[in-house]
C-alpha positions as CSV (number, residue, x, y, z in Angstrom):
1,M,98.0,-82.8,13.1
2,E,97.3,-84.2,9.6
3,N,95.0,-82.4,7.2
4,V,92.9,-85.3,6.0
5,L,92.7,-89.0,7.1
6,I,90.9,-91.2,4.6
7,V,89.6,-94.5,5.9
8,G,89.5,-97.2,3.2
9,A,91.8,-97.9,0.2
10,G,89.2,-99.0,-2.3
11,P,88.7,-97.0,-5.5
12,V,86.8,-94.2,-3.8
13,G,89.3,-93.6,-1.0
14,L,92.2,-93.8,-3.5
15,M,90.5,-91.4,-5.9
16,L,90.0,-88.9,-3.0
17,A,93.7,-89.3,-2.1
18,C,94.6,-88.5,-5.7
19,E,92.5,-85.4,-5.7
20,L,93.9,-84.1,-2.4
21,G,97.4,-84.9,-3.5
22,L,96.8,-83.0,-6.8
23,A,95.9,-79.9,-4.7
24,G,99.2,-80.1,-2.8
25,L,98.0,-82.0,0.4
26,R,99.5,-85.1,1.8
27,P,96.5,-87.3,2.9
28,I,97.0,-90.5,4.8
29,V,94.9,-93.5,3.8
30,L,94.1,-96.1,6.4
31,E,93.2,-99.6,5.2
32,K,92.5,-102.6,7.4
33,R,93.5,-105.2,4.8
34,P,97.2,-105.9,5.1
35,E,97.6,-106.4,1.4
36,P,95.6,-105.2,-1.7
37,S,92.8,-107.5,-2.5
38,E,92.9,-109.6,-5.6
39,L,89.2,-110.2,-5.8
40,P,87.6,-108.6,-8.9
41,R,84.5,-107.3,-7.1
42,A,84.0,-104.9,-9.9
43,N,84.8,-105.6,-13.6
44,G,84.6,-102.1,-15.0
45,L,83.6,-98.5,-14.8
46,G,80.7,-96.8,-16.5
47,G,79.4,-93.2,-16.6
48,Q,80.8,-89.8,-15.8
49,I,83.8,-91.1,-13.9
50,I,85.3,-92.0,-17.2
51,D,85.1,-88.4,-18.4
52,F,86.6,-87.4,-15.0
53,L,89.5,-89.8,-15.4
54,D,90.1,-88.1,-18.8
55,H,90.2,-84.7,-17.1
56,R,92.9,-86.0,-14.8
57,G,95.0,-87.6,-17.6
58,L,94.4,-91.0,-16.2
59,L,92.1,-92.5,-18.9
60,E,95.0,-93.8,-21.0
61,R,96.5,-95.7,-18.0
62,F,93.1,-97.2,-17.2
63,S,92.3,-98.1,-20.8
64,A,95.6,-99.9,-21.5
65,G,94.9,-103.5,-22.1
66,S,91.2,-103.1,-21.6
67,P,89.0,-105.5,-23.6
68,F,86.5,-102.6,-24.1
69,A,86.7,-98.8,-23.7
70,G,84.3,-96.5,-25.4
71,R,80.6,-95.6,-25.9
72,A,78.3,-98.3,-24.5
73,P,76.4,-100.0,-27.3
74,G,73.8,-101.1,-24.7
75,F,73.2,-102.0,-21.1
76,P,71.1,-104.7,-19.3
77,F,68.7,-102.5,-17.4
78,G,67.3,-105.0,-14.8
79,S,67.6,-107.8,-17.5
80,V,65.7,-105.6,-20.0
81,P,68.1,-104.9,-22.9
82,L,68.9,-101.3,-23.8
83,R,70.5,-100.3,-27.1
84,F,72.2,-97.0,-27.4
85,A,72.9,-94.8,-30.5
86,D,76.5,-93.5,-31.0
87,D,75.7,-90.1,-29.6
88,M,74.2,-91.2,-26.3
89,P,76.3,-90.4,-23.3
90,L,77.1,-93.6,-21.5
91,R,80.7,-94.8,-21.7
92,L,82.1,-98.1,-20.4
93,L,85.6,-99.2,-19.5
94,M,86.3,-102.8,-18.7
95,I,88.9,-103.0,-15.9
96,Q,88.9,-105.3,-12.9
97,Q,89.0,-103.8,-9.5
98,P,92.5,-105.0,-8.4
99,R,94.1,-103.3,-11.4
100,M,91.9,-100.2,-10.9
101,E,93.1,-100.0,-7.3
102,A,96.7,-100.6,-8.2
103,L,96.6,-97.7,-10.7
104,L,95.0,-95.3,-8.3
105,A,97.4,-96.3,-5.5
106,E,100.3,-95.6,-7.9
107,R,98.9,-92.2,-8.8
108,A,98.2,-91.3,-5.2
109,A,101.8,-92.2,-4.3
110,E,103.1,-90.1,-7.1
111,L,101.2,-87.1,-5.6
112,G,102.5,-87.7,-2.1
113,A,99.7,-89.6,-0.4
114,E,100.6,-92.3,2.1
115,I,98.7,-95.6,2.4
116,R,99.0,-97.5,5.7
117,R,97.8,-101.0,5.4
118,G,96.8,-103.3,8.3
119,Y,95.2,-100.5,10.2
120,E,91.7,-101.0,11.6
121,V,89.8,-98.0,13.0
122,R,88.3,-98.7,16.4
123,S,87.4,-95.3,17.9
124,L,86.8,-91.8,16.7
125,A,86.4,-88.6,18.7
126,Q,85.8,-85.0,17.5
127,D,86.5,-81.6,19.0
128,P,86.3,-78.1,17.6
129,D,89.7,-78.4,16.0
130,G,89.9,-81.9,14.6
131,V,89.2,-85.6,14.8
132,T,91.2,-88.2,16.8
133,I,91.3,-91.8,15.6
134,D,92.1,-94.5,18.1
135,G,93.5,-91.9,20.5
136,T,96.6,-91.4,18.5
137,L,96.0,-90.1,15.0
138,R,94.8,-86.5,14.6
139,A,93.5,-84.8,11.5
140,R,91.4,-81.7,10.7
141,Y,89.0,-83.9,8.7
142,V,88.3,-87.6,8.4
143,V,86.5,-89.2,5.3
144,G,85.0,-92.7,5.6
145,C,85.4,-94.5,2.3
146,D,85.3,-97.8,4.2
147,G,82.3,-99.6,2.5
148,G,78.8,-100.6,3.3
149,R,79.7,-101.7,6.9
150,S,81.6,-98.5,7.5
151,P,83.0,-98.2,11.0
152,V,83.5,-94.5,10.4
153,R,79.8,-94.0,9.7
154,D,78.8,-96.0,12.8
155,L,81.4,-94.2,15.1
156,A,80.1,-90.8,13.7
157,G,76.5,-91.7,14.6
158,I,75.2,-91.5,11.1
159,G,72.1,-93.6,10.4
160,F,72.0,-95.9,7.3
161,P,68.3,-96.7,6.6
162,G,67.2,-98.9,3.8
163,T,66.3,-102.5,2.9
164,T,68.1,-105.8,2.5
165,D,67.3,-108.3,-0.3
166,D,66.0,-111.8,0.5
167,E,68.1,-113.3,-2.2
168,V,71.8,-114.4,-2.0
169,L,74.1,-114.0,-4.9
170,R,77.0,-116.4,-5.2
171,L,79.6,-115.3,-7.7
172,G,82.7,-117.0,-8.9
173,H,85.5,-116.8,-11.5
174,F,86.7,-120.2,-12.9
175,A,89.6,-121.2,-15.0
176,A,87.7,-122.9,-17.7
177,D,87.3,-123.4,-21.4
178,V,84.6,-120.9,-22.3
179,G,83.5,-123.3,-24.9
180,I,81.2,-124.5,-22.2
181,F,78.7,-122.2,-23.9
182,E,78.6,-124.4,-26.9
183,S,78.5,-127.7,-24.9
184,L,75.5,-126.8,-22.6
185,E,72.8,-129.5,-23.0
186,V,70.0,-128.0,-21.0
187,D,67.3,-126.3,-23.0
188,G,67.1,-122.6,-22.4
189,L,70.6,-122.3,-20.7
190,E,72.7,-119.8,-22.6
191,P,75.3,-117.0,-22.0
192,G,73.9,-114.3,-19.7
193,W,71.3,-114.6,-17.0
194,N,69.1,-117.7,-17.1
195,R,65.8,-118.0,-15.2
196,T,64.5,-121.2,-13.7
197,P,61.7,-121.9,-11.2
198,R,64.3,-122.0,-8.4
199,G,66.3,-118.9,-9.1
200,R,68.7,-117.4,-11.7
201,L,72.0,-118.6,-13.1
202,L,74.6,-116.4,-14.8
203,L,77.1,-117.7,-17.3
204,T,79.4,-115.2,-19.0
205,S,83.1,-114.5,-19.8
206,L,85.0,-111.2,-19.5
207,Q,88.4,-112.5,-20.6
208,Q,89.8,-115.5,-22.4
209,G,89.9,-118.7,-20.4
210,V,87.9,-117.3,-17.4
211,L,84.2,-118.3,-16.9
212,V,82.1,-116.0,-14.7
213,A,79.3,-117.9,-13.0
214,G,76.7,-116.6,-10.6
215,V,73.7,-118.1,-8.8
216,R,71.0,-116.0,-7.3
217,E,68.4,-117.7,-5.1
218,K,66.3,-117.0,-2.0
219,G,68.1,-117.7,1.3
220,E,70.0,-116.4,4.2
221,P,73.5,-114.8,4.0
222,L,76.3,-117.3,4.3
223,D,78.5,-117.5,7.4
224,G,82.1,-117.7,6.4
225,P,83.7,-118.0,2.9
226,V,82.0,-119.7,0.0
227,T,83.4,-123.2,-0.8
228,L,83.4,-124.9,-4.1
229,E,80.9,-127.4,-2.9
230,D,78.7,-124.6,-1.7
231,F,78.8,-123.1,-5.2
232,R,78.2,-126.4,-7.0
233,A,75.3,-127.2,-4.7
234,A,73.7,-123.9,-5.5
235,V,74.1,-124.5,-9.2
236,R,72.4,-127.9,-8.8
237,R,69.5,-126.4,-7.0
238,V,68.9,-123.6,-9.5
239,A,70.0,-125.3,-12.8
240,G,68.9,-128.8,-11.9
241,R,72.2,-130.3,-12.9
242,D,76.0,-130.0,-12.4
243,L,77.9,-127.8,-14.8
244,P,81.6,-128.1,-15.9
245,L,82.7,-124.9,-14.2
246,G,86.4,-125.6,-14.0
247,A,88.9,-124.7,-11.3
248,P,87.8,-121.8,-9.0
249,I,89.9,-118.6,-9.1
250,W,87.8,-116.9,-6.5
251,L,84.4,-117.3,-4.9
252,S,82.2,-114.9,-3.0
253,S,78.6,-114.3,-1.9
254,T,76.7,-111.1,-1.3
255,V,73.2,-109.9,-0.4
256,S,72.0,-106.7,-2.2
257,Q,71.0,-103.7,-0.2
258,A,69.3,-100.4,-0.9
259,R,70.5,-97.8,1.6
260,L,71.3,-94.1,1.8
261,A,73.1,-92.4,4.7
262,E,70.9,-89.9,6.6
263,R,73.6,-87.3,6.1
264,Y,77.0,-87.1,4.5
265,R,78.7,-85.0,7.1
266,A,78.9,-85.1,10.9
267,G,81.1,-82.2,12.0
268,R,84.5,-82.9,10.6
269,V,83.6,-86.4,9.4
270,F,82.4,-87.1,5.9
271,L,81.2,-90.2,4.0
272,A,81.8,-91.2,0.4
273,G,81.1,-94.3,-1.8
274,D,79.5,-97.4,-0.3
275,A,79.8,-95.9,3.2
276,A,77.2,-93.3,2.1
277,H,75.0,-95.4,-0.3
278,L,74.4,-99.0,-1.4
279,F,72.6,-99.8,-4.6
280,P,70.7,-103.0,-5.2
281,A,71.7,-103.4,-8.9
282,G,75.0,-103.0,-10.7
283,G,76.4,-100.4,-13.0
284,S,76.3,-97.3,-10.6
285,A,78.2,-97.9,-7.4
286,L,81.7,-96.9,-8.6
287,N,80.5,-94.2,-10.8
288,V,78.6,-92.4,-8.0
289,G,81.3,-93.2,-5.3
290,M,84.3,-92.1,-7.3
291,T,82.5,-88.9,-8.4
292,D,81.7,-88.3,-4.7
293,A,85.5,-88.2,-4.2
294,A,85.9,-85.8,-7.1
295,N,83.3,-83.4,-5.6
296,L,84.6,-83.6,-2.0
297,G,88.3,-83.4,-2.9
298,W,88.6,-79.9,-4.3
299,K,86.3,-78.5,-1.6
300,L,88.4,-80.0,1.2
301,A,91.5,-78.6,-0.5
302,A,90.0,-75.1,-0.9
303,V,88.9,-75.0,2.8
304,L,92.3,-76.2,4.1
305,A,94.1,-73.8,1.8
306,G,92.1,-70.9,3.2
307,R,90.4,-70.1,-0.1
308,A,86.9,-70.9,1.1
309,P,84.9,-70.9,4.3
310,D,84.0,-74.2,6.0
311,G,80.4,-73.7,4.7
312,L,81.6,-74.8,1.2
313,L,81.9,-78.3,2.6
314,D,78.1,-78.3,3.3
315,T,77.6,-78.2,-0.5
316,Y,79.1,-81.7,-0.7
317,E,76.0,-83.3,0.7
318,S,73.5,-80.9,-1.0
319,E,75.1,-81.7,-4.4
320,R,75.9,-85.4,-4.0
321,R,73.1,-86.8,-2.0
322,P,70.5,-86.1,-4.7
323,V,72.8,-87.9,-7.1
324,A,72.7,-91.0,-4.9
325,E,68.9,-90.7,-4.5
326,R,68.5,-90.8,-8.3
327,A,70.9,-93.8,-8.6
328,L,69.1,-95.5,-5.8
329,M,65.8,-95.0,-7.6
330,Q,66.9,-96.4,-10.9
331,T,68.8,-99.4,-9.3
332,R,65.7,-100.2,-7.2
333,A,63.7,-100.2,-10.5
334,Q,66.3,-102.5,-12.1
335,A,66.2,-104.9,-9.1
336,V,62.4,-105.1,-9.3
337,L,62.5,-105.8,-13.0
338,D,65.0,-108.6,-12.5
339,R,63.2,-110.1,-9.5
340,V,59.5,-110.3,-10.7
341,E,58.9,-113.9,-11.8
342,G,56.2,-115.8,-13.7
343,E,53.9,-114.5,-16.4
344,D,53.7,-111.1,-14.8
345,G,57.5,-110.6,-14.8
346,A,57.7,-111.9,-18.4
347,A,55.0,-109.5,-19.6
348,L,56.6,-106.5,-17.8
349,R,60.0,-107.2,-19.3
350,R,58.6,-107.8,-22.8
351,L,56.6,-104.5,-22.8
352,L,59.6,-102.5,-21.5
353,T,61.8,-104.1,-24.1
354,E,59.5,-102.6,-26.7
355,V,59.4,-99.2,-25.0
356,F,63.2,-99.0,-24.5
357,A,63.7,-99.7,-28.2
358,F,62.4,-96.1,-28.9
359,E,65.1,-93.4,-29.0
360,Q,63.9,-91.0,-26.3
361,P,63.4,-93.6,-23.5
362,A,66.8,-95.1,-24.4
363,R,68.5,-91.7,-24.4
364,H,66.9,-90.8,-21.1
365,L,68.1,-94.0,-19.4
366,A,71.6,-93.6,-20.9
367,G,71.8,-90.2,-19.3
368,L,70.4,-91.5,-16.0
369,L,73.1,-94.2,-15.9
370,H,75.8,-91.8,-17.0
371,D,75.4,-89.0,-14.3
372,S,72.0,-89.6,-12.6
373,G,70.6,-86.5,-14.4
374,V,71.2,-84.2,-11.5
375,R,72.1,-80.6,-12.0
376,Y,74.0,-78.6,-9.4
377,G,72.0,-75.4,-8.7
378,Q,69.8,-73.5,-11.1
379,A,70.7,-70.9,-13.8
380,D,69.4,-69.7,-17.1
381,H,72.3,-71.1,-19.1
382,P,71.8,-74.9,-19.8
383,L,75.4,-75.7,-19.1
384,V,75.6,-74.2,-15.6
385,G,75.6,-77.0,-13.0
386,R,76.4,-79.7,-15.6
387,F,79.7,-81.4,-16.4
388,A,81.5,-79.4,-19.0
389,P,81.5,-80.7,-22.6
390,D,84.9,-81.7,-24.0
391,L,85.5,-78.7,-26.2
392,R,88.3,-78.8,-28.8
393,L,90.1,-75.5,-29.1
394,A,91.4,-74.0,-32.3
395,D,95.0,-74.5,-31.2
396,G,94.5,-78.3,-30.9
397,R,94.0,-78.5,-27.2
398,R,91.1,-80.2,-25.5
399,L,89.3,-78.8,-22.5
400,A,90.1,-82.1,-20.7
401,E,93.8,-81.3,-20.9
402,L,93.3,-77.9,-19.2
403,M,91.6,-79.7,-16.2
404,R,94.6,-81.8,-15.3
405,A,95.9,-79.4,-12.7
406,G,92.8,-79.9,-10.6
407,R,92.1,-76.1,-10.6
408,P,89.3,-74.0,-11.8
409,V,89.5,-72.9,-15.4
410,L,88.1,-69.6,-16.7
411,L,87.9,-70.3,-20.5
412,D,87.5,-67.1,-22.6
413,L,86.2,-68.1,-26.0
414,R,85.8,-64.7,-27.5
415,G,88.7,-65.1,-29.9
416,D,91.8,-63.8,-28.2
417,T,94.8,-66.0,-27.7
418,T,97.6,-65.7,-25.2
419,P,101.2,-66.0,-26.5
420,D,102.4,-69.6,-26.9
421,G,99.4,-71.0,-25.3
422,A,100.3,-69.6,-21.8
423,L,97.7,-69.5,-19.1
424,T,97.2,-66.1,-17.6
425,E,96.4,-66.3,-13.9
426,A,95.4,-64.1,-11.0
427,G,98.7,-62.9,-9.7
428,G,101.0,-64.4,-12.4
429,R,101.6,-66.5,-15.4
430,T,102.4,-70.1,-15.8
431,D,103.3,-72.3,-18.7
432,A,100.6,-74.6,-20.1
433,A,102.9,-77.6,-19.7
434,R,102.5,-77.4,-16.0
435,T,98.8,-78.2,-16.0
436,G,99.6,-81.9,-15.7
437,D,101.5,-81.5,-12.4
438,R,100.4,-80.7,-8.9
439,A,98.9,-77.2,-8.5
440,D,100.4,-75.3,-5.6
441,A,98.7,-71.9,-5.3
442,A,101.3,-70.8,-2.8
443,Q,104.0,-71.2,-5.4
444,D,102.4,-70.2,-8.7
445,G,100.6,-67.2,-7.4
446,G,97.0,-68.0,-8.5
447,W,94.4,-70.6,-8.4
448,I,92.0,-69.9,-11.3
449,Q,93.6,-70.6,-14.7
450,V,92.5,-68.1,-17.3
451,V,92.7,-69.5,-20.8
452,R,92.0,-67.4,-23.9
453,A,91.3,-69.4,-27.0
454,R,89.1,-69.9,-30.0
455,A,86.7,-72.8,-30.6
456,D,84.3,-73.7,-33.4
457,D,80.7,-73.1,-32.4
458,P,81.5,-72.3,-28.7
459,P,78.6,-72.9,-26.3
460,A,79.1,-69.5,-24.6
461,D,81.5,-66.5,-24.7
462,A,83.2,-67.8,-21.6
463,L,83.0,-70.7,-19.2
464,L,84.0,-70.9,-15.6
465,I,84.7,-74.6,-14.8
466,R,85.2,-76.0,-11.3
467,P,88.0,-78.3,-10.5
468,D,85.6,-81.3,-10.6
469,G,84.6,-80.4,-14.2
470,Y,81.3,-78.8,-13.5
471,V,80.4,-75.5,-15.1
472,A,80.0,-72.8,-12.4
473,W,79.1,-70.0,-14.9
474,A,78.6,-69.5,-18.6
475,G,78.6,-66.3,-20.6
476,A,80.9,-63.3,-20.5
477,E,78.4,-61.1,-18.6
478,G,79.0,-61.5,-14.9
479,I,81.7,-64.1,-15.1
480,E,84.2,-62.0,-13.2
481,D,81.8,-61.8,-10.2
482,A,81.2,-65.6,-10.5
483,A,84.9,-66.2,-10.4
484,G,85.2,-64.1,-7.2
485,R,82.4,-66.1,-5.6
486,L,83.6,-69.5,-6.8
487,T,84.8,-70.8,-3.4
488,A,81.8,-69.4,-1.6
489,S,79.1,-70.5,-4.0
490,P,80.4,-73.3,-6.2
491,A,77.2,-73.8,-8.2
């Protein structure tokens, strides 16, 4: 029997495979597509997932060749522009989904995960000991990372209530001279989203020689693939004229949905990513979905290793579903801001542009986009339940470097240092250089890394940080008890 079967080899499923592999497991990923998709459904990452990639030592790989990686100077919040100061939290990384998936698949393979392509899940049955897929594959747990039409969710009997938009978005990438922006002859047509009485037209470019065009209009979802003539006809309806788009690289259509799974767990079956939530506006889906995987991964590993009772897995839903609720709330607001037409819509967007120009509203929205503003649990110290700040230690190390093993870190900042930067652990001692490799508690004699170091202006005498980067305890008083309870009460 396998430990974990992951259904879906998109960014969320592959991120989960990486996390389980880092913990010493060998998950199997089932993907119905026979080959990796070349469609750039997403063009980048934004929010806390970028900090998490830094914790896993993957940010440099993801950033290589990226047109932009760093603090977001702004964000189009439902077509209302936001401008962010340098100290506001939202980070962006431009990377197209095919490359993102290739990098994650590469890392998952390095850590021992297996990806089986061309496998479509058709049946699922549970018993007290495990889950059987298609009558042949057995695992102790199954995780559906298989998108908005998730067969795993349906087979597990989990409802997916919500709403479907009445507008269709056709999106395409075209090999074109992006000088089209200078040659447009229609008044009011410019880079970005353009409004007309018949819909909205997007014209932008994310890389040299590639025009991104989108057409949003009321209508029914399309049957079958989008053809070039379909796309050109939609442009004519909305823009009132043909445009020199160039040769198509790929074309797609989608209808936005706002949905949230009734539950994230049904026995031994879990949901993550689009299988658990669909948002009606961009900028949040991958951030929330991939951090779902970060949360679930270490908990599954702890339970399977016998470090924690099965009840720990219930905290996956109690922690992550509120995050999705908040993301659903703000993306619904974005969708409404974008959809309202006429003088009413123009007045609303003009007023909010003025409001969002003030620092506090912009800071609040930057935080909302970054991590949904949800805190895991309640405690007196403001860091508990939050993602740990990236502290720089006096010996030159960053906290992010200590998190690469995928294990909890007990960071003692009271001034003592261990010889040569070694990490003292429960049951033994291991060299700091090993923190970038797979953590195997059966071999190294301990799970919680204890690091003694100095830091300028430390936020607390000591921090206990979970494998997913969240602070489980802050302050020296009581931290030993908190470490003992980590697997039973993660927040």
